[in-house]
Each structure stands twice: as C-alpha cells, then as structure tokens.
N, C-alpha and C positions, 0 to 999 in steps of 0.2 A: 504494500500500500504506500502511496506517495505521501510523504510528510508535507503538510501545508503549514507554513508559518508566514509571518509578516514580510520577510525578505522575498520569499517566493511570490507572494501576491503582488508586491511592489514591482518585481521584475516583469510580471505578466502585464501589469498596468502600463509600465514603461514601454513594453513592446507595442501595445496598442497605440500609445501616444506617438511613438516614433514612426509608425506606419503613415501617420497623417502629417507630421511635421518634418521639414527638411530645411537646412540652412543653405542659402544661395550666396553668390558673390555680393549681390546688392542687399540682401537681408540675411545675415548669418544667424545661427542658432545659439541662444544663450542657454547653456546646459547647466543645471543645478544638481549637485549631489550633496547630501548631508549625512554625516555620521552622528554618533551619539555626542561627540565632543566638538567636531569641526564642521565647516560648511565650505564647499568649493564651487566656483563658478568659472565656466569656460565659454568663450565665444568661438564657435566652430563654423568653418566653411565646409559644408558636406560635399560640394562639387570637387574641390581639390583635396579634401580629407585632411585639412590642416587646422590646428588650433591657432587662432589669431591672437587672442588675449586670454589671460587667466588670472584669477585672484583667489585667495583662500585665507583661512584663519591661521594656517601654519606658516605663512610668510613672515619673515622677521619684522617687517613694518607693522603688520597686524598684531603680532605678539607684543611688540614694544608699546603700541598705543592702547591696546585693549586690556592686557593683563588678565584680571579675574572678572571681567565684565560678564553680564548676562548673555546667553547664547543669541537672543533676538537682537541685541545691540551689535554683537559680532557679525550677524548676518547683514544688518544694515550697513555696517562698515564695508563688508566685502562687496555688497551691491554698489555702493558709491565708488569704491576703488576700481571695480571692473568697468564701470561706466566711464570713469575718468581715463583709464587706459584705452578704452575703445574709442572715445572721442579724440584722444591724442593721435590714434592711428587712422582717424577719418571715418569711423563707423558710427552712424547715428541711429540706424534702424536695426532691430533684431527681432527674432521670433523666440518666444519663451518656451523652453522645454523643461517642464517642472520635474521630470525624471520619475514619474509615477507617484509623486507625493501630492497630497492635497494642497491646493493654493490657500495655505493657512499657516500661521505661525512664522517660522524662520524663512520659509520659501517666499511667503507674501512680503515679509519685511525686506528681503533681498531685492525682490522685483520692484517694490515701491521705492526703495532707495535708489535703484538704478534709474527709474523714471524721473525721480527728483533731480538726479545729477545730469539729466539731459538725454538719456537714451529713450527712443520711442519703441515701446513694446507692442 
C-alpha cells in the first residue's frame, strides 16, 4: 500500500500546477519552495532551462539582517530581495509558481513583498 503523507500530496499538487504554468523569456516563473526553517525563491526561464535570479533565507545577507526573526518576516525579506535582483536584471513580469503550497502564510507574504518591490505577478 502506498504511504500518503503531506510531502507526497504536495508533490502531486505541484505536478498539477506545473502542467499549467511555464516560464517564458518575457515572463519567467517565480518558483517558491519552503522548508520547515527556510524559504527559497527562484526566477526561472523554462525555455532555456536557466535560473535567472534566486534568493533565500540561507544567504549571508538574509542571515545577517534577519537573525531570529519570525518565518513570515523572513519570507517577506526574501520576496523583496528576489524582486530587487530581478528588477536589476531587467525582469519586471513573472508568473507565480507556488510549488503546490496554499497561497497563504509564508508563500503569500513572499508574493506580496515581491509585488510591493515592483514585480508584476
């Protein structure tokens, strides 16, 4: 019998989402992954299969500025950081790939912070 847990269910949801969402040259994909402690964001061009910009809470700048901050605040910081890096590279529009997670909590905080920093989702 197949063991069903939250990780398996998330992977299945992510597969369904990825069938519909694809990053292009003009509108790359903002991919979000969250672990129990950290959150990661990448802007990916699926046509050339390259990561254009990335940010996470494990980067030295994030560790230095955030310290023992709440996870939602860390997600907001990563969202604004990835948006700043993207705008610096000339990327203004992205499509959000929430990675099988609900648009709630840390994922929502990251997306809203990226919007506030100037990315169009």
